[in-house]
Residue, then its C-alpha position, 0 to 999 in steps of 0.5 A: m473443130g475450127s478451121k481445118v489445117t489448109n495452105k489458107y491461113p485462118l481469119v482468127s486464131v483463138i488463144i487459150v492460156n491454161w493453168n490447171g483448168q482441167a475441170f473446165l477446159a473441155e467444156v470451153l473447147g467443146k463450145l469452140q467446137v460448135q461456133s457458127f463461125k468456122d474459119f479459125e484455129i485454136i492454140v492452147v498454151d499450157n502454163g506448166s499444169t500439174d492437174g492432168s490438163m495435158d492428158l485432156l489436151r492430147t485428146f483434142r489433137p491435131q484440131v487444137r495446137v497445144e504449146c506446153l510450157p515447163v513452168n508457169r510463165g504467167f498469163a501475160a507471157a503465155n498469151n504473147i507466145g500464143a500470138a507469136l505462134s498464130r497465123g490469123h489476121w485476128i487474135a481472139l483471146l479466151n480464158n480457160d473458164a470462159f464459155p463462149q455462145s455459138n455465135w461469139l466469134a461470128a458476132l466479133v468478126s461481124a463487128t470488125e466489118r461493120y465498125s471500121e473505125f474501131q480496131f479492137f473489140a470487147s465481148s459481153l461477159l455473163m456470170a456463169r455462177r449467177p445466171g441473169y447477171l452481167d460479169g462485164t461489158g468492157d473495161i473502165y479506166h479511172i483517172s486514179g489508176m483504178a480499173w474495173r469491168r463495166d456493169h459487173g454484178r448488174k442484172e442482165p437487161r431484157l434488151n442487150p445494150e447497144a454496141g458502143e466504145v469502151f476503154g478496153p476489153c477484158g482479156a477473158a474474151a477479146l479480139y485484137p488485130r494480130d499485127l497490132f497486138i504484136q507491134t504494140g508489144g502484146f502484154d507486158p510479161d513483167y505484170f505476170c497476171y492481172h491488169e495486163d489487159v488494161d495496160l495494153s488498152f492504154r498503149l493502143r489508145l495512146q496510138g490512136h486506136r479505139c475499142l468497141y463493145v460488142p453485146e452479141a458476142q456473149v461469153q459465160h465467165l466463171g472468173s478467178a478460177s485459177s486464183a481466188k478473186d480476193s486472194d493475197f496473190a490477186i491483191y499483190h499482182g493487181h495493185r502492184n501492176l495498176v501502179w506500173t500501168f499509171i506510170k507507163n501510160m498516163p500522158p503529160p500533163l495528165l500524169s501530173y494533174y491526176l497524180p494526187a488521185h493515184w496517191f490517194l488511191n494507193l493509200a486507200t487500198l493500203v488502209w483497207f486491205t491492212a484492216g481486212g487482214q491482208g496488209r502483208a500482200i498490199s504492202r508487198a505490192k506497193r513495195d515491189a511497185l516502187r522497186g519496179l519504177p525505174g523499169a516502168l519509167t524506161k518503158r514510159k519514155i518509149i511508150q510516150k515517144q510513140r504516142k499519136a493520140p492527142v491528150s484531149a482524146i485520152s482525157q475523154a476516154l477516162d472515167r473522171h469522177w473522183l469517187n467512182p472507183y470507190w463506189d464501185f468497189f463497195a457495190r461489187r463486194r455487195t454483189t459477190h459476198 
């Protein structure tokens, strides 16, 4: 499976973070076994699973390197651990519920050779539970701080969309240069999970790097396999972390210019989720986001000091239509309920 262990380092390191994913982990590893591209290694970082995942993973050794953590460190920190262990020039992140087609890695590696002006790459996510529908074609980041997967819930077109620039990749299936991932700090471990991929994309963009969507790199994605999409857990982490992402990364003068949109988004989500019976989760999210602001502001000083991209380039990369996150929110709810 993947490249054999030799003195030559593999070109790609595939990193899978697992937490109680025994039900689908074997299929993911099986899909990697039949990749047409062979020069890669596989690293699974297990976040203290209690469902028998480790027994399953032992059957894949030594082809798969397994790093077993005693407790759940979160998706962000576990990916960072996997990146530190990796030996490849590129690191490909893959969720434990994302099933890559046989040419997934080949398509991503080919894109790195054909599009040298781009530094990191997004896969085409398809809904595993709704054949013929897209789960996402790269991430969109809005001036309010909301982020979402482009084309989520739309029917898969007969002809794949052309490769093109997106704000960033969904961390369920993404490709980064290893050195760049590590030098940028990887995922922010304070996030635990949710929005960590958007935050990293923003930091990479601030340093002048760009992301390409690769339509041929297709992955069937279950989504929310470890935690329910609309659970209190997901709402808490997602809506806490989006505040930190906005505060840390939005460069001046865009921060002050778009701050009203950010405040309105936070108010709107407080009202919406409270009306839906999840007021406790959204209130905790915003309370803890405020408590974490000193730390976010400290990180902001470092991030903005290292910024290389002009403000105009960052502005162009944002979705600047004020109502788009709200239209998209309701559209996504119609397709998933």
